[in-house]
A tleap script that builds the chain and sets N, CA, C and O, in Angstrom:
source leaprc.protein.ff14SB
mol = sequence {
  NMET ALA TYR THR GLN LYS HIE LEU ASP LEU
  VAL GLU ARG ALA ILE ALA ARG GLY GLU LYS
  VAL VAL ARG TYR GLU ASP ARG THR VAL GLU
  TYR ARG THR VAL ALA GLU LEU ILE GLN ALA
  ARG ASP LEU ILE ARG THR GLU LEU ALA SER
  ALA SER GLY PRO ARG SER ARG VAL VAL ARG
  LEU TYR HIE GLY GLY LYS GLY CLEU
}
set mol.1.N position { -4.692 -4.210 -13.584 }
set mol.1.CA position { -3.370 -3.696 -13.844 }
set mol.1.C position { -2.420 -4.188 -12.761 }
set mol.1.O position { -2.784 -4.242 -11.586 }
set mol.2.N position { -1.226 -4.539 -13.150 }
set mol.2.CA position { -0.224 -4.994 -12.195 }
set mol.2.C position { 0.546 -3.787 -11.677 }
set mol.2.O position { 1.257 -3.118 -12.427 }
set mol.3.N position { 0.394 -3.523 -10.394 }
set mol.3.CA position { 1.073 -2.393 -9.778 }
set mol.3.C position { 2.421 -2.824 -9.240 }
set mol.3.O position { 2.636 -3.992 -8.918 }
set mol.4.N position { 3.317 -1.867 -9.148 }
set mol.4.CA position { 4.636 -2.119 -8.575 }
set mol.4.C position { 4.835 -1.201 -7.370 }
set mol.4.O position { 4.025 -0.314 -7.100 }
set mol.5.N position { 5.927 -1.437 -6.659 }
set mol.5.CA position { 6.247 -0.591 -5.513 }
set mol.5.C position { 6.472 0.848 -5.958 }
set mol.5.O position { 6.191 1.780 -5.205 }
set mol.6.N position { 6.974 1.037 -7.167 }
set mol.6.CA position { 7.198 2.393 -7.683 }
set mol.6.C position { 5.875 3.144 -7.819 }
set mol.6.O position { 5.811 4.337 -7.519 }
set mol.7.N position { 4.818 2.461 -8.268 }
set mol.7.CA position { 3.496 3.092 -8.351 }
set mol.7.C position { 3.051 3.566 -6.975 }
set mol.7.O position { 2.576 4.691 -6.819 }
set mol.8.N position { 3.209 2.705 -5.984 }
set mol.8.CA position { 2.810 3.047 -4.624 }
set mol.8.C position { 3.614 4.238 -4.107 }
set mol.8.O position { 3.055 5.139 -3.483 }
set mol.9.N position { 4.918 4.247 -4.363 }
set mol.9.CA position { 5.763 5.352 -3.914 }
set mol.9.C position { 5.323 6.679 -4.532 }
set mol.9.O position { 5.276 7.700 -3.846 }
set mol.10.N position { 5.001 6.664 -5.823 }
set mol.10.CA position { 4.571 7.894 -6.500 }
set mol.10.C position { 3.254 8.416 -5.939 }
set mol.10.O position { 3.085 9.622 -5.758 }
set mol.11.N position { 2.328 7.513 -5.666 }
set mol.11.CA position { 1.033 7.923 -5.121 }
set mol.11.C position { 1.203 8.467 -3.708 }
set mol.11.O position { 0.603 9.484 -3.359 }
set mol.12.N position { 2.012 7.802 -2.897 }
set mol.12.CA position { 2.239 8.281 -1.536 }
set mol.12.C position { 2.947 9.635 -1.530 }
set mol.12.O position { 2.660 10.479 -0.681 }
set mol.13.N position { 3.859 9.846 -2.460 }
set mol.13.CA position { 4.540 11.130 -2.559 }
set mol.13.C position { 3.553 12.235 -2.929 }
set mol.13.O position { 3.628 13.340 -2.393 }
set mol.14.N position { 2.634 11.941 -3.841 }
set mol.14.CA position { 1.624 12.927 -4.226 }
set mol.14.C position { 0.711 13.263 -3.048 }
set mol.14.O position { 0.345 14.422 -2.854 }
set mol.15.N position { 0.346 12.255 -2.267 }
set mol.15.CA position { -0.500 12.488 -1.086 }
set mol.15.C position { 0.236 13.381 -0.094 }
set mol.15.O position { -0.346 14.317 0.453 }
set mol.16.N position { 1.511 13.093 0.137 }
set mol.16.CA position { 2.293 13.866 1.096 }
set mol.16.C position { 2.418 15.330 0.674 }
set mol.16.O position { 2.450 16.222 1.522 }
set mol.17.N position { 2.487 15.572 -0.616 }
set mol.17.CA position { 2.623 16.936 -1.128 }
set mol.17.C position { 1.284 17.637 -1.324 }
set mol.17.O position { 1.240 18.842 -1.572 }
set mol.18.N position { 0.202 16.886 -1.214 }
set mol.18.CA position { -1.114 17.467 -1.431 }
set mol.18.C position { -1.457 17.652 -2.894 }
set mol.18.O position { -2.366 18.411 -3.229 }
set mol.19.N position { -0.744 16.968 -3.764 }
set mol.19.CA position { -0.983 17.052 -5.206 }
set mol.19.C position { -2.064 16.063 -5.610 }
set mol.19.O position { -2.327 15.087 -4.907 }
set mol.20.N position { -2.683 16.327 -6.744 }
set mol.20.CA position { -3.709 15.416 -7.255 }
set mol.20.C position { -3.300 14.821 -8.596 }
set mol.20.O position { -4.102 14.144 -9.240 }
set mol.21.N position { -2.064 15.063 -9.026 }
set mol.21.CA position { -1.570 14.562 -10.310 }
set mol.21.C position { -0.406 13.621 -10.049 }
set mol.21.O position { 0.507 13.943 -9.289 }
set mol.22.N position { -0.446 12.446 -10.688 }
set mol.22.CA position { 0.628 11.461 -10.574 }
set mol.22.C position { 1.146 11.185 -11.976 }
set mol.22.O position { 0.377 10.874 -12.886 }
set mol.23.N position { 2.463 11.302 -12.139 }
set mol.23.CA position { 3.087 11.041 -13.441 }
set mol.23.C position { 3.988 9.816 -13.318 }
set mol.23.O position { 4.781 9.705 -12.383 }
set mol.24.N position { 3.854 8.892 -14.282 }
set mol.24.CA position { 4.676 7.692 -14.307 }
set mol.24.C position { 5.033 7.415 -15.756 }
set mol.24.O position { 4.160 7.144 -16.581 }
set mol.25.N position { 6.319 7.484 -16.059 }
set mol.25.CA position { 6.838 7.310 -17.412 }
set mol.25.C position { 6.085 8.226 -18.370 }
set mol.25.O position { 6.215 9.447 -18.271 }
set mol.26.N position { 5.311 7.680 -19.286 }
set mol.26.CA position { 4.621 8.512 -20.282 }
set mol.26.C position { 3.153 8.751 -19.928 }
set mol.26.O position { 2.399 9.281 -20.745 }
set mol.27.N position { 2.744 8.367 -18.720 }
set mol.27.CA position { 1.338 8.502 -18.321 }
set mol.27.C position { 1.169 9.554 -17.230 }
set mol.27.O position { 2.037 9.736 -16.376 }
set mol.28.N position { 0.035 10.238 -17.281 }
set mol.28.CA position { -0.330 11.203 -16.260 }
set mol.28.C position { -1.763 10.928 -15.839 }
set mol.28.O position { -2.658 10.810 -16.676 }
set mol.29.N position { -1.971 10.827 -14.529 }
set mol.29.CA position { -3.308 10.603 -13.996 }
set mol.29.C position { -3.622 11.756 -13.055 }
set mol.29.O position { -2.840 12.058 -12.153 }
set mol.30.N position { -4.772 12.402 -13.266 }
set mol.30.CA position { -5.195 13.471 -12.377 }
set mol.30.C position { -6.430 13.012 -11.622 }
set mol.30.O position { -7.448 12.667 -12.222 }
set mol.31.N position { -6.330 13.013 -10.307 }
set mol.31.CA position { -7.439 12.601 -9.452 }
set mol.31.C position { -8.270 13.830 -9.101 }
set mol.31.O position { -7.753 14.947 -9.057 }
set mol.32.N position { -9.546 13.621 -8.853 }
set mol.32.CA position { -10.433 14.744 -8.538 }
set mol.32.C position { -10.183 15.290 -7.138 }
set mol.32.O position { -10.216 16.501 -6.921 }
set mol.33.N position { -9.933 14.394 -6.194 }
set mol.33.CA position { -9.710 14.814 -4.812 }
set mol.33.C position { -8.556 14.008 -4.220 }
set mol.33.O position { -8.159 12.976 -4.761 }
set mol.34.N position { -8.036 14.490 -3.118 }
set mol.34.CA position { -6.995 13.752 -2.412 }
set mol.34.C position { -7.586 12.466 -1.830 }
set mol.34.O position { -6.889 11.456 -1.728 }
set mol.35.N position { -8.853 12.499 -1.451 }
set mol.35.CA position { -9.520 11.291 -0.933 }
set mol.35.C position { -9.532 10.188 -1.988 }
set mol.35.O position { -9.350 9.013 -1.667 }
set mol.36.N position { -9.746 10.566 -3.238 }
set mol.36.CA position { -9.722 9.586 -4.329 }
set mol.36.C position { -8.310 9.033 -4.502 }
set mol.36.O position { -8.135 7.852 -4.802 }
set mol.37.N position { -7.318 9.873 -4.314 }
set mol.37.CA position { -5.926 9.447 -4.389 }
set mol.37.C position { -5.607 8.464 -3.258 }
set mol.37.O position { -4.868 7.500 -3.460 }
set mol.38.N position { -6.156 8.708 -2.088 }
set mol.38.CA position { -5.955 7.798 -0.957 }
set mol.38.C position { -6.611 6.448 -1.228 }
set mol.38.O position { -6.065 5.409 -0.855 }
set mol.39.N position { -7.771 6.452 -1.870 }
set mol.39.CA position { -8.421 5.190 -2.241 }
set mol.39.C position { -7.556 4.420 -3.227 }
set mol.39.O position { -7.451 3.197 -3.137 }
set mol.40.N position { -6.938 5.125 -4.166 }
set mol.40.CA position { -6.039 4.476 -5.130 }
set mol.40.C position { -4.845 3.865 -4.405 }
set mol.40.O position { -4.418 2.757 -4.730 }
set mol.41.N position { -4.304 4.589 -3.418 }
set mol.41.CA position { -3.188 4.067 -2.634 }
set mol.41.C position { -3.575 2.776 -1.923 }
set mol.41.O position { -2.815 1.808 -1.913 }
set mol.42.N position { -4.774 2.775 -1.324 }
set mol.42.CA position { -5.235 1.585 -0.613 }
set mol.42.C position { -5.414 0.401 -1.561 }
set mol.42.O position { -5.102 -0.737 -1.209 }
set mol.43.N position { -5.912 0.673 -2.752 }
set mol.43.CA position { -6.072 -0.383 -3.763 }
set mol.43.C position { -4.717 -0.959 -4.159 }
set mol.43.O position { -4.557 -2.176 -4.247 }
set mol.44.N position { -3.748 -0.088 -4.394 }
set mol.44.CA position { -2.410 -0.547 -4.782 }
set mol.44.C position { -1.794 -1.372 -3.660 }
set mol.44.O position { -1.193 -2.414 -3.919 }
set mol.45.N position { -1.935 -0.918 -2.412 }
set mol.45.CA position { -1.401 -1.677 -1.271 }
set mol.45.C position { -2.027 -3.062 -1.189 }
set mol.45.O position { -1.331 -4.050 -0.955 }
set mol.46.N position { -3.339 -3.133 -1.382 }
set mol.46.CA position { -4.046 -4.420 -1.315 }
set mol.46.C position { -3.558 -5.358 -2.405 }
set mol.46.O position { -3.313 -6.537 -2.149 }
set mol.47.N position { -3.416 -4.846 -3.612 }
set mol.47.CA position { -2.979 -5.698 -4.719 }
set mol.47.C position { -1.535 -6.141 -4.556 }
set mol.47.O position { -1.196 -7.276 -4.890 }
set mol.48.N position { -0.683 -5.264 -4.048 }
set mol.48.CA position { 0.705 -5.660 -3.808 }
set mol.48.C position { 0.788 -6.728 -2.724 }
set mol.48.O position { 1.586 -7.659 -2.826 }
set mol.49.N position { -0.030 -6.596 -1.693 }
set mol.49.CA position { -0.020 -7.586 -0.610 }
set mol.49.C position { -0.519 -8.937 -1.099 }
set mol.49.O position { 0.033 -9.971 -0.724 }
set mol.50.N position { -1.558 -8.944 -1.932 }
set mol.50.CA position { -2.088 -10.217 -2.417 }
set mol.50.C position { -1.162 -10.848 -3.448 }
set mol.50.O position { -1.141 -12.071 -3.583 }
set mol.51.N position { -0.400 -10.043 -4.174 }
set mol.51.CA position { 0.518 -10.579 -5.174 }
set mol.51.C position { 1.742 -11.221 -4.530 }
set mol.51.O position { 2.381 -12.086 -5.129 }
set mol.52.N position { 2.065 -10.799 -3.318 }
set mol.52.CA position { 3.250 -11.342 -2.662 }
set mol.52.C position { 2.993 -12.705 -2.032 }
set mol.52.O position { 3.912 -13.318 -1.489 }
set mol.53.N position { 1.766 -13.180 -2.100 }
set mol.53.CA position { 1.453 -14.493 -1.557 }
set mol.53.C position { 0.893 -14.392 -0.160 }
set mol.53.O position { 0.768 -13.299 0.391 }
set mol.54.N position { 0.555 -15.526 0.412 }
set mol.54.CA position { -0.033 -15.505 1.752 }
set mol.54.C position { 0.997 -15.080 2.803 }
set mol.54.O position { 2.187 -15.378 2.699 }
set mol.55.N position { 0.500 -14.382 3.804 }
set mol.55.CA position { 1.375 -13.956 4.892 }
set mol.55.C position { 1.711 -15.149 5.771 }
set mol.55.O position { 0.906 -16.065 5.940 }
set mol.56.N position { 2.898 -15.120 6.317 }
set mol.56.CA position { 3.279 -16.213 7.203 }
set mol.56.C position { 2.540 -16.061 8.529 }
set mol.56.O position { 2.215 -14.953 8.956 }
set mol.57.N position { 2.289 -17.178 9.156 }
set mol.57.CA position { 1.543 -17.186 10.406 }
set mol.57.C position { 2.512 -17.241 11.573 }
set mol.57.O position { 3.478 -18.004 11.556 }
set mol.58.N position { 2.255 -16.444 12.566 }
set mol.58.CA position { 3.074 -16.428 13.775 }
set mol.58.C position { 2.230 -16.997 14.905 }
set mol.58.O position { 1.107 -16.552 15.142 }
set mol.59.N position { 2.778 -17.976 15.592 }
set mol.59.CA position { 2.085 -18.590 16.719 }
set mol.59.C position { 2.887 -18.284 17.971 }
set mol.59.O position { 4.074 -18.599 18.049 }
set mol.60.N position { 2.241 -17.675 18.943 }
set mol.60.CA position { 2.903 -17.367 20.208 }
set mol.60.C position { 2.298 -18.248 21.298 }
set mol.60.O position { 1.080 -18.353 21.440 }
set mol.61.N position { 3.179 -18.867 22.052 }
set mol.61.CA position { 2.738 -19.723 23.141 }
set mol.61.C position { 2.980 -19.009 24.466 }
set mol.61.O position { 3.985 -18.319 24.635 }
set mol.62.N position { 2.068 -19.177 25.384 }
set mol.62.CA position { 2.195 -18.540 26.690 }
set mol.62.C position { 1.967 -19.593 27.760 }
set mol.62.O position { 1.030 -20.390 27.697 }
set mol.63.N position { 2.843 -19.571 28.732 }
set mol.63.CA position { 2.701 -20.502 29.851 }
set mol.63.C position { 2.575 -19.675 31.121 }
set mol.63.O position { 3.477 -18.904 31.447 }
set mol.64.N position { 1.491 -19.823 31.827 }
set mol.64.CA position { 1.246 -19.027 33.013 }
set mol.64.C position { 1.643 -19.704 34.312 }
set mol.64.O position { 1.290 -19.237 35.395 }
set mol.65.N position { 2.373 -20.799 34.205 }
set mol.65.CA position { 2.767 -21.518 35.417 }
set mol.65.C position { 3.975 -20.889 36.102 }
set mol.65.O position { 4.534 -19.902 35.623 }
set mol.66.N position { 4.364 -21.476 37.229 }
set mol.66.CA position { 5.487 -20.958 37.996 }
set mol.66.C position { 6.831 -21.285 37.393 }
set mol.66.O position { 7.802 -20.564 37.621 }
set mol.67.N position { 6.906 -22.328 36.648 }
set mol.67.CA position { 8.205 -22.736 36.123 }
set mol.67.C position { 8.962 -23.554 37.147 }
set mol.67.O position { 8.343 -24.203 37.991 }
set mol.68.N position { 10.266 -23.542 37.099 }
set mol.68.CA position { 11.080 -24.333 38.038 }
set mol.68.C position { 11.456 -23.569 39.250 }
set mol.68.O position { 12.137 -24.099 40.128 }
savepdb mol mol.pdb
quit
């Protein structure tokens, strides 16, 4: 399933409130535990990150010399 940022927001809001039910448009999902809801959040985050493409690489250079 293709998740959107709205899906992630709804799941995070449910976690913050301690709820186990998430409603989106015409669908309702009831999770057994909050831990299961947290696993769903992690899955959505992973899929959103992979869908956005590879992360850019940051290279930091360090020079330990005295300078001028």
